[in-house]
C-alpha positions, 0 to 999 in steps of 0.5 A: 895645537895648544896656544903658546903661553909666555910670562914676562915678569916685570915691576912695570911695563917700560920700553925694555919690557915692551921690546921683550914682549913684542919679540915674543909676539914676533916669534910666535907669529913666525912659527905659525903654518897658518898666519896670525891675523891680528894681535890684541892688547888686553888691558884691565881698563881703557885708562891703562893705555893713557896713565901707566908705564905701558902708555910711555913705552908705546909712545903718545901717538900709538897710545892715542890711536889705540885709545881711540879704537884704531888699529896700529901696524905691529908687524908686516900684515899684522895689526894690533888693536886694544881691548879691555876686560869689559869690552872683550867678547870673543876672538874672531881671528887667529890672534896673539894676545898681549895681557898687560897688568894681568891677573887670573881673571884676565887670563880666564877671559881668553883661555877657552878661545879657539882662535887663540894662537899665543899669549904673552902676559905681564902680571900686575904683581909677582904672584898674580899668575901662579895658578895660570902657570900651574895650569899650562906649560908656561915659558917664563922669560929670564929663567935658565931652567924652565918649569916642568909641567905638573901632573895635576891629578896623581890618582890614576882612578880619579884621572880616568874618572875625569877623562871619561867625564870630559869625553861625554860633556859639552866642554866648549859651552860657558855653562854646564848643561843640566844633564852634564851637571847631573853626570858630573855630580854622579862622578864626584859622588862616586869618587867621594863614596870610594874615598878618593880625594883630590885638590879642587883647584888642581881639578879646575886647572886639569879641566882647563888644560883639557880644553874645558871652557874656564867658566865650566871648569869653575862650575866643576870645581865648585861642584867638587868643593860642595861634594867634598865638604859634605859632612856625611858620605853622599848617596846615589839615586841608583847605586849600581850606576856609580858602581858600574862607572867605578869599575870602568875607571878601575879597568881603564887603569889596569889596561 
């Protein structure tokens, strides 16, 4: 099941904002058939828990416990611990992550985690999470009419190409395997030869939405940018391989 993603716009994190955030966390926890095991409060740096509005909203006692590496009880049976962008390695338990003063880099740290049940993000600036919103069907607090999930790739042949690539690539790794990278280059070169275009950032968002690890999606986008920017039409070692792939994509669209 796709993790629930919520954006809470705020100039800073005061007691009112924190109450809204914790209300969303509770709702996410209550709706799970398998219990949420913990909540992670993710901040840019450790000092964020001592010298910001978040510290005041949490209160001195809780802020100190979190700063000192202790967990605090958030809900019955659910504790909350503190992590920073430097200390977070992976999520080992089913969890909800609160991203405080978040930017795209922070969200990239957790978007590929299999144990992620939900995210409640408070951006550090009004437009800091625009790409994250575009990637996912993010619920935005306070909006009467929620944004509709965007179709990131409008060309059906291009989408079939990347659906096929997704099915043959190890998308859970943080680095593209050389053989997967070689195949991705074949796909991208074939699309360029056949004069199909797409936005590389939208491609990255599409890949993340289709469960690619964010770092691997970055690699794919970088590769796509390089091939898109070639001054001349690219070539293939075996033109028949590209032609065979292309006909398969076209047939899939026609089915």
